[in-house]
N, C-alpha and C positions, 0 to 999 in steps of 0.2 A: 504493499500500499504505499501509496506516495502523497507528501503534502507539498504543494507547490504553489507559486504565485500566478503563472501564467501558463497556459496550455503550451505555449511554444518556448518556454524557457523555465527551467524549474525553479529559478531564483528570482525572488521578489524583491525589490527595492525597500530597504529598511524606511520607516517613517524619519523624517529629517529633524535632526538634533538642532539645539539653541546655537551650538558652534560644531561644525562637523571636522571632525579630525581627517587629515590626509588619509587617504586609503592607502593600506600597505599591501604588498603581495602575499600571496598565499605562503610562500617560502620564508618571508620575514614573520609572518604569524606563527609558523612552525617552530622557528627559532626560540620564541617566547611564549611557547605554549601555555596558558594560564592554570595555575593551581584549580583543583576542583574547588567551587565555591558553596558557602551555606546559603541556603534561599529561605527567606523570611515570606510568609505568603498571608495577605490578608483574607479573613474568610469570606469576604464579599466577593473575592476572585473565583473562590472554589465554588459558591453558590452560582455564580453566572455561568461557569463552565458546566455545572451539574443542569443548570434549566437549558442551556443551549443544547447540549446532548441529548437530554429527553426530547426536545421538540425536532431533532434532526431525522427522525425516523430510521431508515436503514441506510441513511446517506452518511458520508464523513462530514465534519464541519469544523470550524476553527475560530480562530481570532488572534488579536496581538496581545502582549504583554507590556505594561506600562510600569516602569519603577525605577529605583535608583540602585547605583553600584557603587559601593566605597571597598576602599581597603582596609584592612585589619591586621595589626602585628601578633602573630600567634607566639611568639618566642622565639622563633626560628627564622620566619621569613612573612613576607605579607602575603595574606590572601584575601579573597573577595566575599563581600557580603551583599547580597543581591536581595533588596525588598521588593516583591512584587507586590505593588498595590493597588492596580486595576486592569482590567481587560474591557472588551467591548462584546455586547451581545451579538452573535451571527446575525448580519442582516440579508436581506433580499439578493445581494450581490454577490455573496459568497457562492462559488460555483462548486458545490458538493455533490459527489455521486458515492455510489457503494465501495469504490476503490481509490478515490482521490479526491482532494479537495484544492481549488484556486484560491489563494488569499491575495488579495491586492489588485485583483483584476476589475474591471469597469469600475463602479463606483465604490467598492469596497477600500480602495487605498484612500480615496478623498474622504472618505467618512471617517477613517481609522485616524488620519492626520487631521482633520477638523476636531476630533475628540481629543488628541494629544494636545494641541495648540490651546483649546479651551481650558484643559486642565492645568496646563503650564501658567496660563494667564490668571487663573483665579485662585491657585494655590501658592504660586510662586517657587513651586519645587523644580528642581533640575530632572525632569522626567525624561527617561529614554525608551525609545522601542528596544527592549532588550531581551525578547524571543517571543515564540509564536506557541500556542496549542492547537492540537487537532485531536479528532477522534478516529479510532480504529473501529468500526462497528462491528466486523464479524473477525477481527483477528487479535495477535498478541500485543500486548502493552511495549513490546520490545521494539525498537526503532528498524525500519524498513531500509533498504538500499537508499531508496528515493529520499526517505528522511535524513540519511547520513549525508547525502550529496547536497541537499536543501541547506541544512545546518552549515555546512562547511563554506558553501559559497555565502550564505547570510553573515556568517562571521567574518567572512573577507569584506562584507560591503558595509557593516554596521559601525558607526563612530563609538558605539558602546564597547566597553572593556570585555565584555564576555557576550555569549549568546547561549540561550537556554531553550530548550524543546520540551514540551511537556505533551504526553500521549493518554488520552483518556480512552477507557473501555467500559462497557457496561453489559452486564446481563440480567435478565427478568427470570426469576426462579419462582416456580408454581408449587403449590402444596394443595391436594385435594384429600378430603377425607369424607366418609360415607358411614351412617350408622341406620340400622333398623330397630324400630320397636312397634310391635303390633303389624298393623296394616300402614305403617308410614316409613318412609325411607327419607332420611335428611341427608343432602350433599352440600359441602362447605368447599370453597374454594379460595385461596389466599394468593396473592403475587406479591413478590418484593424484589424492587429494583436495587441491583448491587452495582456500584460505579467504583471506578479506581482511576486515578489520574498518576502516572510516573514522571518524574522531572529528570531531565539530563543536560548536561552542558557539552559544547562543542569544545573539544580539547585538541584541534588540529590533529596531528597524527595517530591520537588515540580515538579519534572518533567521539561519538557521543556517550558521556561517560556518567554513569547514575550520581545524582548529588543529593545531599541531605535536606530535608525540607522541615521547616516548623511551622506551624500556623500561629501567626502573632497578630492578636487583637489589642495589645497594648501599647507597644513601643513604635511600631509603624505607624505612619500619619494615615489617618482615613481620608480616602478622596470624597468629593461633594458626588452627588448623583449626577450624571450628565444630563443636559436639557434637552427637551423634544426635538428642538431643530438639529441637533447633532445626531441623535439616535434615528431620525426618520428624515433625511434630506428631502426624499421626494415628496413628503406633504409639506415641509417648509417652502418649498418651490412652488408647490400647487396654491398653497395660500398667497405667496407673493405677486405670483402670476395673476390670480383674480383680483387681488387687491390693486394692481397696475391697471388692469381693465377696467376697474371701478372708479379710476382716476385718482387712486391714493398713491402716494409715495412712501414705501415701508422702510424703516430704519430700526435697528436694534437699539436700545436705551440701556446705556451701562447703569448696573445696579448701585445703589450706594451703599457705603459701606454698613455692614451689619444688617443691610435686608434680608428678608427671606428669598431664598431660592426662587427665581421665577424669571421668565423670558418676557420683557416689555418691548412692544413695538410702537414706535412713535409713527403717525400716520399724517403725513403732510397732504394738503389738497389745494389746489386753486381756488380762489373765491370762497375758501371756507377755513375756520380755525381748525387747528390741528388737535387729534385725537390720541390718546394713548390706550394702549389694549395690552393688560396683563394677562398671561397665561401660565398654568402651573406646568411643572416639569413633566406632568402625565398628559399635556394636551394631545388629542382633544377629548380625553375623558373627563375632564375637569372644566367647568363654565369659565369662559375668560371674564373679565372685569374690564369694562369699558368706561374710559373717564374722558371727559370735557376738557378744554383749555386750562380751566380753573381748578383743574384736579377732582372734580366732583363725579362720584360715580354715577353712571347711566343704568337705570334698572332696564332689565331686558322685559318686552312684553310677553315675548314667546319662550319657553322652555329651550334649553341647550340639549343638543345631543351629538354624539361623535360624527355624525353623518353630516353635519353643518361645516360651513366654513366662516372664517372671521368676517369676511365680507357680507354674508348673510346677516350679520347683527348691525351692520353699520347704517341701514335703513330706519332703525330703531334710535339711532343717534340725532337724527335731523331735527 
């Protein structure tokens, strides 16, 4: 089974770092093969992987790892500590099949880059794209030959000091019992989903090497939830197209320090006062708040539903 980025090329481009280090040749990386790292894993990352795997059916799926990489002294030499703080729920652009998955193709790469950019700006952390995870739906949690090649090429391209690969496997175990009493037969059946994720580090001539993982909810920073316009860029594009067609010019409005997480659109229009529309992070499953130029809330006359768009509400603001 193979994890790759483009159907024509097994290596995907890593997401851009804030300052990209010069690329080094494979031979140069071999000469300085990194020591095996210790991986600190936020529990939210594991939950996102678990949900993504469960929703993939019989197909492979996957996503990027966002985190920080630091060096620590173990008394003998420097070692790496990688804190995996976030990932991205697989979107519709992830090209997964029963035996392969394409990461970074079509809109998947832009979506991941947008998420990484937003997280850097909102947290101030020097987050890196330091690895990927993917699923083996019918196979072993051991890296395939394609996984080895992809990790080697990604390690060569990335500005991160290391490259991590995680492989998720899952199995559904069933248990059925039958009992009889008098003229009645009782049947009971239970299913249990078992999931496992194994982590590896690309170590040059040694290939993908298992690394120690510790779930850490105490010392590693917790990332904020991603806003809907990052998670669902197709919906955001549709909202903007409809607003422009309705003669509104949308722009994202920065949040004030300490404000609750939200996505605020400022809508300019010719011959009228501007409006602001505040949407929750789960838009369109939460009712937007429409405010006039003075900041007063405009009450909606009709109920909101996920099938509606923001432009549908603006006639009520006239």
